[in-house]
C-alpha positions in Angstrom: -103.9 6.9 19.9 -102.7 3.3 18.4 -100.4 3.5 15.5 -102.0 1.3 12.9 -98.4 0.3 11.5 -97.7 -1.1 15.0 -100.8 -3.2 14.7 -100.0 -4.3 11.2 -96.6 -5.4 12.3 -97.9 -7.4 15.2 -100.4 -9.2 12.9 -97.8 -9.8 10.2 -95.5 -11.4 12.8 -98.2 -13.6 14.2 -98.9 -14.8 10.6 -95.0 -15.1 9.9 -94.5 -17.5 13.1 -97.5 -19.5 12.4 -96.6 -19.8 8.8 -93.0 -21.0 9.9 -94.3 -23.4 12.5 -96.9 -24.8 9.8 -93.9 -25.2 7.4 -91.7 -26.9 9.9 -94.4 -29.3 10.9 -95.1 -29.9 7.0 -91.4 -30.7 6.3 -91.3 -33.0 9.4 -94.4 -35.0 8.6 -94.2 -35.2 4.8 -91.2 -37.6 4.9 -89.3 -35.7 2.5 -86.7 -35.2 4.9 -85.6 -37.8 7.5 -87.4 -36.9 10.8 -84.6 -37.5 12.6 -82.8 -34.4 10.9 -85.8 -32.2 11.3 -87.7 -33.2 14.6 -91.0 -31.5 15.2 -91.2 -28.3 16.9 -93.1 -29.8 20.1 -90.4 -32.4 20.4 -87.6 -29.8 20.4 -89.7 -28.0 23.3 -90.1 -31.2 25.2 -86.3 -31.9 25.0 -85.4 -28.2 25.9 -87.7 -28.8 29.1 -86.1 -32.1 29.8 -82.4 -30.5 29.3 -83.4 -27.4 31.2 -84.3 -29.4 34.3 -81.3 -31.4 34.1 -78.0 -30.4 32.5 -78.5 -27.0 31.0 -77.8 -25.0 33.8 -74.4 -26.5 34.3 -73.7 -26.5 30.5 -74.6 -22.7 30.5 -72.2 -22.0 33.3 -69.3 -24.1 31.9 -69.8 -22.6 28.5 -69.9 -19.1 29.8 -66.7 -19.8 32.0 -64.8 -21.0 29.0 -65.7 -17.8 27.2 -64.5 -15.6 29.9 -61.3 -17.5 30.3 -60.5 -17.3 26.7 -61.4 -13.5 26.6 -59.4 -12.9 29.6 -56.4 -14.8 28.1 -56.4 -12.8 24.8 -56.7 -9.5 26.7 -53.6 -10.7 28.9 -51.7 -11.7 25.9 -52.7 -8.8 23.8 -52.5 -5.8 26.0 -49.0 -5.9 27.2 -47.9 -6.4 23.5 -49.9 -3.3 22.3 -48.5 -1.0 24.8 -44.8 -2.3 24.6 -44.9 -1.4 20.9 -45.9 2.4 21.4 
């Protein structure tokens, strides 16, 4: 019923995730790297929660609208040029 390969992949991915987090905390707390350059995972999570409650939705809307405007401008410039050269 259950494929043992799926279970092995799930276990392996859990070990990799935990190993990656342990290595990240290790680098942060070791003092080898400036903690301002490598913040801890929980500090990033807390900052993400702060931003998502405050500015993140507006920033996402603004960035997405800029991307769409840029793509539309590119289409407007490129499509007439492509059809006129045929």
